[in-house]
VOFIGU-821526 format. One record per residue (C-alpha): residue number from 1; x, y, z. Coordinates in steps of 0.25 Angstrom, whole numbers. Layout:
REM VOFIGU-821526
+------+-------+-------+-------+
| resi |     X |     Y |     Z |
+------+-------+-------+-------+
|  NUM |     X |     Y |     Z |
...
+------+-------+-------+-------+
//
This chain:
REM VOFIGU-821526
+------+-------+-------+-------+
| resi |     X |     Y |     Z |
+------+-------+-------+-------+
|    1 |  -183 |  -300 |   784 |
|    2 |  -176 |  -309 |   794 |
|    3 |  -183 |  -307 |   808 |
|    4 |  -172 |  -307 |   817 |
|    5 |  -182 |  -304 |   830 |
|    6 |  -190 |  -316 |   827 |
|    7 |  -176 |  -325 |   826 |
|    8 |  -173 |  -318 |   840 |
|    9 |  -186 |  -322 |   846 |
|   10 |  -186 |  -336 |   841 |
|   11 |  -173 |  -337 |   850 |
|   12 |  -178 |  -331 |   862 |
|   13 |  -191 |  -340 |   861 |
|   14 |  -183 |  -352 |   857 |
|   15 |  -181 |  -359 |   870 |
|   16 |  -197 |  -356 |   875 |
|   17 |  -202 |  -360 |   861 |
|   18 |  -193 |  -374 |   860 |
|   19 |  -200 |  -377 |   874 |
|   20 |  -213 |  -380 |   866 |
|   21 |  -208 |  -388 |   854 |
|   22 |  -213 |  -402 |   853 |
|   23 |  -201 |  -409 |   848 |
|   24 |  -130 |  -396 |   797 |
|   25 |  -140 |  -411 |   792 |
|   26 |  -140 |  -413 |   777 |
|   27 |  -143 |  -386 |   776 |
|   28 |  -139 |  -333 |   750 |
|   29 |  -146 |  -323 |   748 |
|   30 |  -161 |  -323 |   743 |
|   31 |  -165 |  -322 |   730 |
|   32 |  -176 |  -311 |   734 |
|   33 |  -188 |  -310 |   739 |
|   34 |  -195 |  -302 |   752 |
|   35 |  -191 |  -304 |   766 |
|   36 |  -200 |  -307 |   778 |
|   37 |  -214 |  -301 |   776 |
|   38 |  -220 |  -309 |   766 |
|   39 |  -232 |  -315 |   769 |
|   40 |  -236 |  -322 |   756 |
|   41 |  -229 |  -333 |   748 |
|   42 |  -224 |  -328 |   735 |
|   43 |  -233 |  -335 |   724 |
|   44 |  -229 |  -346 |   716 |
|   45 |  -231 |  -348 |   701 |
|   46 |  -243 |  -356 |   698 |
|   47 |  -239 |  -370 |   696 |
|   48 |  -243 |  -377 |   682 |
|   49 |  -251 |  -390 |   682 |
|   50 |  -240 |  -397 |   682 |
|   51 |  -233 |  -391 |   692 |
|   52 |  -245 |  -392 |   701 |
|   53 |  -245 |  -407 |   699 |
|   54 |  -231 |  -408 |   704 |
|   55 |  -220 |  -398 |   709 |
|   56 |  -206 |  -400 |   714 |
|   57 |  -200 |  -391 |   724 |
|   58 |  -185 |  -390 |   728 |
|   59 |  -182 |  -391 |   743 |
|   60 |  -168 |  -390 |   749 |
|   61 |  -163 |  -391 |   762 |
|   62 |  -153 |  -400 |   771 |
|   63 |  -163 |  -408 |   776 |
|   64 |  -172 |  -416 |   778 |
|   65 |  -162 |  -428 |   776 |
|   66 |  -164 |  -440 |   766 |
|   67 |  -172 |  -449 |   777 |
|   68 |  -182 |  -438 |   780 |
|   69 |  -183 |  -433 |   765 |
|   70 |  -188 |  -446 |   759 |
|   71 |  -199 |  -448 |   769 |
|   72 |  -201 |  -433 |   767 |
|   73 |  -202 |  -433 |   753 |
|   74 |  -212 |  -445 |   753 |
|   75 |  -222 |  -439 |   762 |
|   76 |  -222 |  -426 |   755 |
|   77 |  -224 |  -431 |   742 |
|   78 |  -236 |  -439 |   747 |
|   79 |  -242 |  -426 |   752 |
|   80 |  -237 |  -418 |   742 |
|   81 |  -237 |  -427 |   729 |
|   82 |  -236 |  -414 |   719 |
|   83 |  -223 |  -409 |   725 |
|   84 |  -209 |  -414 |   725 |
|   85 |  -198 |  -411 |   734 |
|   86 |  -185 |  -411 |   728 |
|   87 |  -176 |  -410 |   741 |
|   88 |  -161 |  -407 |   739 |
|   89 |  -154 |  -410 |   751 |
|   90 |  -141 |  -402 |   756 |
|   91 |  -130 |  -404 |   768 |
|   92 |  -134 |  -392 |   777 |
|   93 |  -119 |  -388 |   774 |
|   94 |  -122 |  -385 |   760 |
|   95 |  -136 |  -381 |   760 |
|   96 |  -134 |  -367 |   764 |
|   97 |  -126 |  -364 |   752 |
|   98 |  -135 |  -371 |   742 |
|   99 |  -147 |  -364 |   746 |
|  100 |  -140 |  -351 |   746 |
|  101 |  -135 |  -353 |   732 |
|  102 |  -148 |  -357 |   727 |
|  103 |  -156 |  -346 |   733 |
|  104 |  -146 |  -336 |   727 |
|  105 |  -147 |  -342 |   714 |
|  106 |  -162 |  -343 |   715 |
|  107 |  -162 |  -359 |   714 |
|  108 |  -167 |  -361 |   728 |
|  109 |  -178 |  -374 |   730 |
|  110 |  -191 |  -372 |   733 |
|  111 |  -190 |  -376 |   748 |
|  112 |  -178 |  -373 |   756 |
|  113 |  -172 |  -375 |   769 |
|  114 |  -163 |  -366 |   777 |
|  115 |  -155 |  -365 |   789 |
|  116 |  -159 |  -354 |   798 |
|  117 |  -146 |  -349 |   798 |
|  118 |  -146 |  -345 |   784 |
|  119 |  -161 |  -344 |   782 |
|  120 |  -161 |  -328 |   784 |
|  121 |  -153 |  -326 |   771 |
|  122 |  -163 |  -333 |   762 |
|  123 |  -176 |  -328 |   769 |
|  124 |  -179 |  -319 |   755 |
|  125 |  -178 |  -331 |   747 |
|  126 |  -190 |  -339 |   755 |
|  127 |  -204 |  -338 |   753 |
|  128 |  -213 |  -335 |   766 |
|  129 |  -219 |  -347 |   772 |
|  130 |  -229 |  -341 |   782 |
|  131 |  -240 |  -339 |   771 |
|  132 |  -239 |  -354 |   767 |
|  133 |  -238 |  -358 |   781 |
|  134 |  -251 |  -350 |   786 |
|  135 |  -258 |  -355 |   774 |
|  136 |  -255 |  -370 |   776 |
|  137 |  -256 |  -370 |   791 |
|  138 |  -264 |  -358 |   795 |
|  139 |  -261 |  -345 |   801 |
|  140 |  -256 |  -352 |   815 |
|  141 |  -245 |  -360 |   806 |
|  142 |  -234 |  -356 |   816 |
|  143 |  -239 |  -365 |   827 |
|  144 |  -237 |  -378 |   819 |
|  145 |  -221 |  -376 |   820 |
|  146 |  -213 |  -377 |   833 |
|  147 |  -211 |  -363 |   836 |
|  148 |  -196 |  -361 |   838 |
|  149 |  -192 |  -366 |   824 |
|  150 |  -204 |  -357 |   819 |
|  151 |  -198 |  -345 |   825 |
|  152 |  -184 |  -347 |   819 |
|  153 |  -190 |  -346 |   806 |
|  154 |  -199 |  -334 |   810 |
|  155 |  -188 |  -324 |   807 |
|  156 |  -187 |  -329 |   793 |
|  157 |  -202 |  -326 |   790 |
|  158 |  -206 |  -340 |   789 |
|  159 |  -199 |  -341 |   776 |
|  160 |  -194 |  -354 |   782 |
|  161 |  -201 |  -365 |   790 |
|  162 |  -194 |  -375 |   800 |
|  163 |  -196 |  -390 |   797 |
|  164 |  -188 |  -395 |   810 |
|  165 |  -180 |  -391 |   821 |
|  166 |  -166 |  -394 |   825 |
|  167 |  -158 |  -394 |   839 |
|  168 |  -144 |  -392 |   838 |
|  169 |  -133 |  -395 |   842 |
|  170 |  -133 |  -409 |   851 |
|  171 |  -122 |  -419 |   851 |
|  172 |  -125 |  -433 |   844 |
|  173 |  -116 |  -445 |   851 |
|  174 |  -112 |  -459 |   846 |
|  175 |  -117 |  -468 |   857 |
|  176 |  -111 |  -480 |   854 |
|  177 |   -97 |  -473 |   854 |
|  178 |  -100 |  -466 |   867 |
|  179 |  -102 |  -479 |   873 |
|  180 |   -91 |  -485 |   868 |
|  181 |   -82 |  -475 |   874 |
|  182 |   -91 |  -474 |   887 |
|  183 |   -96 |  -459 |   887 |
|  184 |  -108 |  -453 |   889 |
|  185 |  -114 |  -441 |   881 |
|  186 |  -107 |  -428 |   886 |
|  187 |  -117 |  -418 |   893 |
|  188 |  -106 |  -407 |   896 |
|  189 |   -95 |  -402 |   888 |
|  190 |   -84 |  -409 |   897 |
|  191 |   -92 |  -422 |   896 |
|  192 |   -91 |  -419 |   880 |
|  193 |   -76 |  -418 |   882 |
|  194 |   -73 |  -429 |   891 |
|  195 |   -82 |  -440 |   881 |
|  196 |   -73 |  -435 |   869 |
|  197 |   -61 |  -437 |   877 |
|  198 |   -66 |  -451 |   880 |
|  199 |   -68 |  -453 |   865 |
|  200 |   -54 |  -447 |   863 |
|  201 |   -48 |  -458 |   872 |
|  202 |   -57 |  -469 |   867 |
|  203 |   -51 |  -467 |   852 |
|  204 |   -62 |  -473 |   845 |
|  205 |   -58 |  -477 |   831 |
|  206 |   -61 |  -467 |   821 |
|  207 |   -70 |  -457 |   832 |
|  208 |   -65 |  -443 |   833 |
|  209 |   -67 |  -440 |   848 |
|  210 |   -74 |  -427 |   846 |
|  211 |   -86 |  -420 |   847 |
|  212 |   -90 |  -420 |   830 |
|  213 |   -95 |  -406 |   826 |
|  214 |  -100 |  -401 |   812 |
|  215 |   -91 |  -387 |   814 |
|  216 |   -92 |  -385 |   799 |
|  217 |  -107 |  -382 |   798 |
|  218 |  -111 |  -368 |   802 |
|  219 |  -122 |  -372 |   809 |
|  220 |  -118 |  -384 |   817 |
|  221 |  -106 |  -376 |   821 |
|  222 |  -114 |  -365 |   827 |
|  223 |  -124 |  -374 |   832 |
|  224 |  -114 |  -379 |   841 |
|  225 |  -108 |  -366 |   844 |
|  226 |  -122 |  -361 |   847 |
|  227 |  -125 |  -372 |   857 |
|  228 |  -112 |  -369 |   865 |
|  229 |  -116 |  -354 |   865 |
|  230 |  -131 |  -357 |   871 |
|  231 |  -126 |  -366 |   882 |
|  232 |  -116 |  -356 |   885 |
|  233 |  -122 |  -343 |   883 |
|  234 |  -137 |  -346 |   882 |
|  235 |  -145 |  -336 |   873 |
|  236 |  -133 |  -327 |   869 |
|  237 |  -130 |  -333 |   856 |
|  238 |  -143 |  -328 |   851 |
|  239 |  -142 |  -314 |   858 |
|  240 |  -128 |  -313 |   851 |
|  241 |  -135 |  -316 |   836 |
|  242 |  -145 |  -304 |   840 |
|  243 |  -133 |  -295 |   844 |
|  244 |  -138 |  -294 |   858 |
|  245 |  -125 |  -298 |   864 |
|  246 |  -111 |  -300 |   857 |
|  247 |  -106 |  -314 |   853 |
|  248 |   -94 |  -310 |   861 |
|  249 |  -104 |  -312 |   873 |
|  250 |   -95 |  -319 |   885 |
|  251 |  -105 |  -330 |   885 |
|  252 |  -104 |  -333 |   871 |
|  253 |   -88 |  -332 |   871 |
|  254 |   -89 |  -342 |   882 |
|  255 |   -97 |  -352 |   872 |
|  256 |   -87 |  -349 |   862 |
|  257 |   -77 |  -353 |   870 |
|  258 |   -83 |  -365 |   874 |
|  259 |   -86 |  -368 |   859 |
|  260 |   -72 |  -366 |   856 |
|  261 |   -68 |  -377 |   866 |
|  262 |   -75 |  -388 |   858 |
|  263 |   -64 |  -386 |   848 |
|  264 |   -50 |  -382 |   858 |
|  265 |   -55 |  -395 |   865 |
|  266 |   -58 |  -403 |   854 |
|  267 |   -71 |  -407 |   857 |
|  268 |   -75 |  -406 |   844 |
|  269 |   -68 |  -413 |   830 |
|  270 |   -57 |  -406 |   823 |
|  271 |   -62 |  -402 |   810 |
|  272 |   -77 |  -399 |   813 |
|  273 |   -78 |  -386 |   806 |
|  274 |   -77 |  -393 |   793 |
|  275 |   -88 |  -404 |   796 |
|  276 |  -103 |  -403 |   793 |
|  277 |  -114 |  -411 |   801 |
|  278 |  -118 |  -418 |   790 |
|  279 |  -112 |  -426 |   783 |
|  280 |   -98 |  -424 |   789 |
|  281 |  -101 |  -425 |   803 |
|  282 |  -112 |  -434 |   802 |
|  283 |  -104 |  -445 |   794 |
|  284 |   -93 |  -443 |   804 |
|  285 |  -102 |  -446 |   817 |
|  286 |  -114 |  -456 |   813 |
|  287 |  -105 |  -463 |   799 |
|  288 |   -91 |  -463 |   804 |
|  289 |   -94 |  -462 |   819 |
|  290 |   -81 |  -452 |   821 |
|  291 |   -87 |  -444 |   833 |
|  292 |   -93 |  -449 |   844 |
|  293 |  -102 |  -437 |   845 |
|  294 |  -107 |  -424 |   836 |
|  295 |  -113 |  -410 |   839 |
|  296 |  -124 |  -410 |   828 |
|  297 |  -139 |  -405 |   829 |
|  298 |  -152 |  -412 |   833 |
|  299 |  -154 |  -417 |   818 |
|  300 |  -142 |  -427 |   819 |
|  301 |  -153 |  -436 |   827 |
|  302 |  -157 |  -439 |   814 |
|  303 |  -143 |  -445 |   810 |
|  304 |  -144 |  -453 |   822 |
|  305 |  -157 |  -459 |   817 |
|  306 |  -149 |  -462 |   804 |
|  307 |  -137 |  -467 |   810 |
|  308 |  -144 |  -475 |   821 |
|  309 |  -140 |  -489 |   815 |
|  310 |  -125 |  -486 |   817 |
|  311 |  -123 |  -480 |   830 |
|  312 |  -131 |  -474 |   842 |
|  313 |  -131 |  -460 |   843 |
|  314 |  -137 |  -451 |   855 |
|  315 |  -138 |  -435 |   856 |
|  316 |  -135 |  -425 |   867 |
|  317 |  -134 |  -411 |   869 |
|  318 |  -123 |  -402 |   867 |
|  319 |  -115 |  -405 |   879 |
|  320 |  -115 |  -393 |   890 |
|  321 |  -103 |  -384 |   890 |
|  322 |  -107 |  -376 |   903 |
|  323 |  -117 |  -384 |   910 |
|  324 |  -130 |  -378 |   903 |
|  325 |  -140 |  -387 |   898 |
|  326 |  -139 |  -393 |   883 |
|  327 |  -144 |  -383 |   872 |
|  328 |  -148 |  -383 |   857 |
|  329 |  -150 |  -372 |   846 |
|  330 |  -164 |  -375 |   840 |
|  331 |  -166 |  -373 |   824 |
|  332 |  -178 |  -372 |   815 |
|  333 |  -172 |  -382 |   805 |
|  334 |  -175 |  -385 |   789 |
|  335 |  -183 |  -373 |   789 |
|  336 |  -188 |  -373 |   774 |
|  337 |  -192 |  -361 |   765 |
|  338 |  -199 |  -359 |   751 |
|  339 |  -190 |  -352 |   740 |
|  340 |  -198 |  -339 |   738 |
|  341 |  -195 |  -341 |   722 |
|  342 |  -201 |  -356 |   723 |
|  343 |  -213 |  -359 |   712 |
|  344 |  -217 |  -369 |   722 |
|  345 |  -220 |  -362 |   734 |
|  346 |  -233 |  -370 |   737 |
|  347 |  -225 |  -383 |   735 |
|  348 |  -213 |  -378 |   743 |
|  349 |  -223 |  -374 |   755 |
|  350 |  -230 |  -390 |   755 |
|  351 |  -215 |  -395 |   757 |
|  352 |  -212 |  -385 |   768 |
|  353 |  -226 |  -388 |   775 |
|  354 |  -223 |  -403 |   773 |
|  355 |  -209 |  -401 |   781 |
|  356 |  -214 |  -392 |   792 |
|  357 |  -227 |  -397 |   796 |
|  358 |  -229 |  -409 |   787 |
|  359 |  -224 |  -423 |   787 |
|  360 |  -210 |  -419 |   788 |
|  361 |  -211 |  -416 |   802 |
|  362 |  -215 |  -430 |   806 |
|  363 |  -203 |  -435 |   796 |
|  364 |  -193 |  -426 |   804 |
|  365 |  -197 |  -429 |   817 |
|  366 |  -192 |  -444 |   814 |
|  367 |  -181 |  -439 |   806 |
|  368 |  -174 |  -432 |   819 |
|  369 |  -167 |  -423 |   810 |
|  370 |  -175 |  -410 |   814 |
|  371 |  -186 |  -409 |   825 |
|  372 |  -200 |  -406 |   819 |
|  373 |  -204 |  -392 |   818 |
|  374 |  -219 |  -396 |   819 |
|  375 |  -226 |  -391 |   832 |
|  376 |  -227 |  -404 |   841 |
|  377 |  -219 |  -413 |   833 |
|  378 |  -206 |  -419 |   839 |
|  379 |  -196 |  -428 |   833 |
|  380 |  -198 |  -443 |   833 |
|  381 |  -186 |  -452 |   838 |
|  382 |  -193 |  -465 |   834 |
|  383 |  -183 |  -469 |   824 |
|  384 |  -171 |  -468 |   832 |
|  385 |  -167 |  -483 |   837 |
|  386 |  -158 |  -480 |   849 |
|  387 |  -164 |  -473 |   863 |
|  388 |  -152 |  -464 |   864 |
|  389 |  -154 |  -458 |   851 |
|  390 |  -169 |  -456 |   854 |
|  391 |  -165 |  -449 |   865 |
|  392 |  -156 |  -440 |   857 |
|  393 |  -168 |  -436 |   848 |
|  394 |  -176 |  -432 |   860 |
|  395 |  -164 |  -425 |   865 |
|  396 |  -164 |  -416 |   852 |
|  397 |  -179 |  -412 |   853 |
|  398 |  -177 |  -409 |   868 |
|  399 |  -166 |  -401 |   866 |
|  400 |  -173 |  -393 |   855 |
|  401 |  -185 |  -391 |   865 |
|  402 |  -178 |  -388 |   879 |
|  403 |  -164 |  -384 |   876 |
|  404 |  -164 |  -374 |   865 |
|  405 |  -155 |  -363 |   865 |
|  406 |  -156 |  -355 |   854 |
|  407 |  -159 |  -357 |   839 |
|  408 |  -148 |  -363 |   830 |
|  409 |  -146 |  -352 |   819 |
|  410 |  -143 |  -338 |   820 |
|  411 |  -154 |  -328 |   813 |
|  412 |  -141 |  -322 |   806 |
|  413 |  -134 |  -331 |   796 |
|  414 |  -121 |  -322 |   796 |
|  415 |  -121 |  -324 |   812 |
|  416 |  -121 |  -339 |   810 |
|  417 |  -112 |  -339 |   800 |
|  418 |  -102 |  -329 |   809 |
|  419 |  -104 |  -337 |   821 |
|  420 |  -100 |  -351 |   813 |
|  421 |   -88 |  -345 |   806 |
|  422 |   -82 |  -338 |   819 |
|  423 |   -85 |  -349 |   829 |
|  424 |   -78 |  -358 |   819 |
|  425 |   -65 |  -349 |   819 |
|  426 |   -66 |  -349 |   833 |
|  427 |   -66 |  -365 |   833 |
|  428 |   -54 |  -365 |   824 |
|  429 |   -45 |  -356 |   832 |
|  430 |   -46 |  -345 |   823 |
|  431 |   -54 |  -336 |   832 |
|  432 |   -55 |  -336 |   848 |
|  433 |   -71 |  -337 |   853 |
|  434 |   -69 |  -322 |   857 |
|  435 |   -64 |  -319 |   843 |
|  436 |   -75 |  -327 |   836 |
|  437 |   -86 |  -321 |   843 |
|  438 |   -82 |  -307 |   840 |
|  439 |   -82 |  -312 |   826 |
|  440 |   -96 |  -316 |   827 |
|  441 |  -100 |  -303 |   835 |
|  442 |   -96 |  -295 |   822 |
|  443 |  -105 |  -303 |   813 |
|  444 |  -116 |  -302 |   822 |
|  445 |  -113 |  -286 |   823 |
|  446 |  -115 |  -286 |   808 |
|  447 |  -129 |  -293 |   807 |
|  448 |  -141 |  -283 |   805 |
|  449 |  -151 |  -289 |   815 |
+------+-------+-------+-------+
//
């Protein structure tokens, strides 16, 4: 059973716990099984001698990227030469539907990743991982993880374990373009508008003088909206999610009106509600250089590394809309689980062990796609060439550690979707901010907590 109280506790303790931290992308109904309280992994069929010599497991997710996977595959093969991992990578935009169909049809892979927004729907399809963890690492295994990301999967009874941490949203900007126009990175909403006006006046060929925004992806859209709410009404978003206050609260309404202004004041680009982060927005920004800046997640530092030979890029927080300090939402990223019907659970666990506490953590630290989840590890910016890009990578770590305003995903998938759909309607003008929040409140009231 999905433990809502544990999730709520994670939200309350988030700022305190993250102070201790050392530190979409390329992302149904279960097929049976029992919920929540199982303590022993389901026994796999005994392998034949041939299978014992060589096993192949299937792994689906939206990450790691190709760069990470090449090194990961080599190191895993060196450690476990008798286990081959077939990795099927999907865009985060397509992944949710792919994994839903696979679980419903009984064709799910041995190991699969989930965004926490969708994970509660699939708990019954996953094997409990705590028994594996205790056998491999001992009774105190939880202390090997940074605590906040682990708390975010506690409510799922540890049927998923996180492999990384993400902080979102931030703004990535084209340093060369900013220098050409003669502007500094904005710290406030008014400064952001002034910078965009400078770009509009400069009329750079092929450049859209707007803040690039992937509003066509539900998680990216909600990231930005949540950030504005967390600036204007700290804590109230999560209180409303637990039905302690209504979504029509005056401070949340004020934040929704502020978010609406990003559309009415033409801060974000036209057509953003059909654009996803990858590959559309990344291509427009890094390859085509059509935007001076984009609002994305901290994982985009990895893209800065990939494209650093063709330009200089910096990272700043989302500008303050009301004089408040910069904030981000923090997420236990790329959580992995084992298909409860897998016949290769031991091999699948070895892969998850490698990803959570093994060599992948060092690969991840240098990749800069996510922050490491292993306690005591932090990101490694040594592969970034420009000092301003290194500072951007360090900023993402600092924001995650010191400026976390809450979690990225709600514990109720239907609420996450209700927020996304109704705020999109507000963005297009179909609903007023007040009407959109009333519709979200209706969704919230139907949820059993």
